[in-house]
N, C-alpha and C positions, 0 to 999 in steps of 0.2 A: 397831901390832902386828898380825900376821896372826892369823886365827882358828885355833883348835886343829884344825879339820877343815873340809872344804869341804861345802857343802850338797848334798843329793841332788837329782837332776833331777826335774822334773815330766814324766812321759812320756805320750805319746799311744799308750798300749798298746791293741792290738786286743782286742776282746771286753770292753770296759769300759763297756758300755751304749750305744755308738754304733750307729746303724742300719747294716745291711748293704746298702749302696746298690748299684744296678746301673749300671755305668760303660760309657760309649761313648768310644772314642778316635778323634780326628780326626788323622790323620797316622800314617805307618808307618815312620818313620825310626829312627835309633839311639836317641834319648832316649825315644821311645815304647816301644821294646822294653825298655829298662832299667826304665822305669816299670811296664810290664806284668809283668815278672818279679818286681819288688819287691812289687807289689800282690798278686799271686797267692801269693807265698811267705810274706808277713809281715803280712797284714791279713785282716780278715773281710769285705772288699769283694769284689764280683763283676764280672768283665769279661764283657760280653754282646755288644758290637758294636765294629766298627772300620770306618772309611772312609779312603780315600786317593785322591789324584789318579790313581793307577794301580790299576785293578781287580786286576791280577795281584799287585802287592805287597800289597794288602789281603788277598787270599785266602791268600797265603803267611804273612802275619803272623797271620791268624786260625788257620791250621793250627798254627803254632808255639806259640801261646799259648792254645789251647783255646777260641777264641771262635766262637760259633755264627752270629751274624748279621753279614753283610757287605753293607750297603746299597749302592746304586749311586751315592749322592751324600751330601754332608754334610747337606743339607736333610733327606733321608730319615732319617739317623741321629738328628739332633737332635729330630725330631718323632716318633720311634718311642716308643710308649707304655711299652715295657719298659726305657727308658733314663731313669735318675734324674739322672745327673750326666755332664757332658761334659768330658773332658780334652783340651785343645787343644795339639797337639804339631807344628803346622805351622811353616814359617818365620815369623818374627815379623811380616813384612809382611802376613800373612793373619790375624793374631790378632784384629784388630778385627772383621772381617767374620764370622769363625766364632763369636767370642764373642757378638756381637749376635744372630746366628741362634739360638744356644743359649738366650740370655736370652729372646728372643721366643717360643721354644717352651716357656718355663717351666721350664727345666732349671737346676740348679746348674752352675757352671763353674769348673774349675781350668785356668788358662792358663799355659803355660810362660813363664819369664822370657826377655826382658823382656815385661811384659804387653802392651805395644804399642810402636810406634817413636817416638811423641811423647806429651808430656803431654796435649795436646789430645785425642788418641785415647783415652788412659787415662781422662780425665774423661768422655768420651762413654760408655765402658763402665760406669763407676761410676754415672753418672746413670741409665742404662738398668737396671742391676741394682737400684738402689734403687726405681725406679718399678715394677719387676716383682715386687719382694719375693723375689728369689732370691739365693742366696749366690754371690758371685764372689770368687775368690782368685787371686793370682799364685802360681805354683808356685815360690816362693822357699823351697826345702827347708831352707836353712840356718836359718831361723827356728824350725823344728820339731825340730831335732836336740837330743839330750840336752845337749851342751856349751853350747848357747845358753841353755837354761833355767838352768844353773848360773851362767853369766856374768851373766845378767840379775839373778839373786838377789844376786850379789856387788855389782853396781852399785846395786841398790835398797837394800841394807843399808849402803851407804857404805864398804865395805871398801877401795875404791881411793882414797877421799878425793875431791878435786876432779879430774876428768879434764882433763888438759892436752893430750894428744895421742892421736890415732888414726892408726895406720899400717897399710896393707894393700895387697897387690899381687896381680894375677892376670894372668900373661903366659903365652901358649902359642905355640909355633912352628908356625904354620899355613902350609902350603905356599902360596906366592904364585901361586895359580892364579886368573885372573880369572873362571873359572866357579864357583869355590867361593862358597857363599852369604855368607861373611864378607867377601868382597872385592866384593860386588855391592850397590851403594847401593839398588837397587830392591827388594832383599830385606831391607833394614834391617841391612846389614853394618857392619863396623867393630868395633874392640876394645871400645869403651865400652859399647855396647848389650848385647853378648853376654857379655863377660867382666868389664868394668868395673862392671857392675851389682852384682856381688857386693861389691867394696870400698865402693861408694857406699851400698848398703843397710846394710852393717856400720857405717859412719860414722853413718848416719841412726838406726840402732837405739840407738847410744850417745849421740849428741849432738844428734839432731834435724836439721831442715833447716838448711842453711848460710845465713848472712847475706851471704856473698860467695863467688863461684866464680872461681878463676883456673886456666886450663888452658893447658899448654904441651906441644906434641908435634908430630907429623908425619902426613901423609896418604899413602895409597897412590896409585899411578898411576890406579887405578880410581875414586878419589874418596871413599874411606872413611878414617876415622881408623885409622892403623897402630899408634900408641903415644901415650901421653900421661901426664903427671903432673898431677893435680888438687890444688890447695891450697885447702881450704875453711876459712873462718872461721865461728864460731858465736856464738850469743848468750851462751853461758857464757864468762865472762871468761878470756882467755888460752888458750882451747881451739882447736886447729888440727888438721885432718885432712889427711894427705898420702897420696894414693891413686894407684897406678900400674896401667896396663893396657896390654897389647900383644898383637898377633897375629904378631909377628915373632921373639919370643924367649921361652923358658920361664923363669919366675922362681920364687922359692921358694914363693910363694902363701901367705904367712903373714899373721897379723893381730896387732896389738899395741894394747892400751889402757893408756896410761900415766897414772897419777894421782899425786897428791901423797903418798899413803900406800902405794900398791902398784901393781904392773903385772901385767897378764895378757898372756902371750905364747902365741899359739895356733899349734900346729904346722901345716905345710902338708900338704894343702890345707885352709886354714882354714874353707872353706865346706862341707866334707864332714865325715862322722863322723871325729873326730880327738881329740887330747889337748891339754892346755894346762898351763902353769906359772904359778902365782901367786907373785910375788916381792915382798918388802918393798922399801921405797924406798931403804934404805941400800945402800952398795956391797957389803957382805958379809952382807946380810940373809938370813934363812932363806927357804926356798921350800916350796911345797906343789904336788904334782903330781896332776893329774886325768886319768884315762883312762876312756873310754867303757865302762861296765860291761855294756852290753846285748848285745855280741857282733855287732851289725850293723855291717858295714863297707862302704865304697864305696857303690855305688848302691843297695844294699839300704836305705840311709837314706832313699830316696825314699818308702818306705812310711810314714814318720812323717807327712808332709804329707797323704797320702790318708786316714789314720785321723783326723787333725785335722779335715779338711774334713767327714768323716762326723759327727764329734762336734759340730762347730759347727752343721751342718745339723739334727742331732737336737735341738739346743738352740734351734732357731728363729732362729739368727743369719743375717744377710745379709752379713757380712764377718768376716774373721779378727780376733780381739782382739789378736793379737801382730803383725799386719802389716796394718793397716787400709787401706781403699781411699784415704783421704786421704794416708797416708804413701806408698803405692804411687805415686800421682800425683806427689807431691813428689819422689820419687827420680828418676822419669823427667824431671821438670822440671829437676833438677840436671844430668842428662845432656844435656838439650836445650841448656842454657847452655854446657856444656863443648864440645859438638859444634859449636855455632855459632862459638865462639871459635877452635877448631881449623880449621874450614873457611875462616874469614876471615883467618887468620894468614899 
C-alpha cells in the first residue's frame, strides 16, 4: 500500500548555518558559467577568483560574473590566501592534476563529474584528500537535489519493497566532430564518462556497487565509446540495473526504480531538478505525484551542491555523507570495466 503522502525533502538551504566560503574556479567554459550563475543567485557563497588556459577568456568570465581576482595560473589561484575552496571545471583529463594542486595548497575541492578518468586516479585523489584533511567532492549535483532526498527516504522506509530493477538512460546527439572533447580520447571523451556516469551513479545510489558488469555497444572512429548498454547485477537477490548512454542520439533521460511493492518513475532529465511518480505494484494501482517545491529549475540546481559542500566543510567533514569518496571511486571503477569491454569488443 502506498503512503498517504510523500515525505518532505531535506534541503541544502543557503543561510542555514554553513560558512560563506570564498570560491575560486579553474576553467571558464560552459559548465563553469552555469555554476557561477547558480552560486551567485542562490547561495551564500562568494566567487573571488577564476583561472583559465586562456587569459582572455578568464578576464571575460571574471567581468561577466563579478570576480575580482584573475591569477595568471592555476597554481597561483589554488595558493591564493583568499580562496577557501576550488571548483574544478576543466576537461576531465585535467581533473587529477588540478585537484591534487588544490589539495596540496590545503583547499577544499569540488570537482566536476567525472571526478577523474580512471578509478586509479580517483583513488589517488581520495588518498591525498584524506592525508591533507581537506574536503573533496565530486560535483554530482544529482545527489543534492530535492527529489533525491525524497527518493532516498522512500527507499530507506521500505516503501518500494525489494528493489528488482533500476533503469536509466542519458543520450545526447553530439556533433561527430573529432575536435569535440567528447570525441577525443586524450581528453577523457566518450559517452560513459561524461553522460553515462549519471545512470551509473543512480544505480549505485540505489543498489550499491555491482557484482558483475556486462557492456555492449560501439566505438567512434576516434576511439571513444559512442553508445552502450550496461547490465549490472548486484548482491541484492534478483536485482539488475540496465543503463544506456550515447553521444549519437538524444534519449528520454528518465530513471526508474522498480520494487516488489512500488515503482518510482523519474521524469527526464532524471539527473536535473524534476518530478517523479510513485506507483503501486498492481496494474491499476494508485499513484502519487511529486514535484519540486523549491522553484529552482535547470542549472540553478547546481547551487544545492555548493551549499552542501559549505555545510560539510563547516561540520569538519572531509567527504560528502551522501556521495562518499569510496562510492565515487567505485562508480568510476564500474565505468572502467565497461569501457574496457567496449574497447576490446
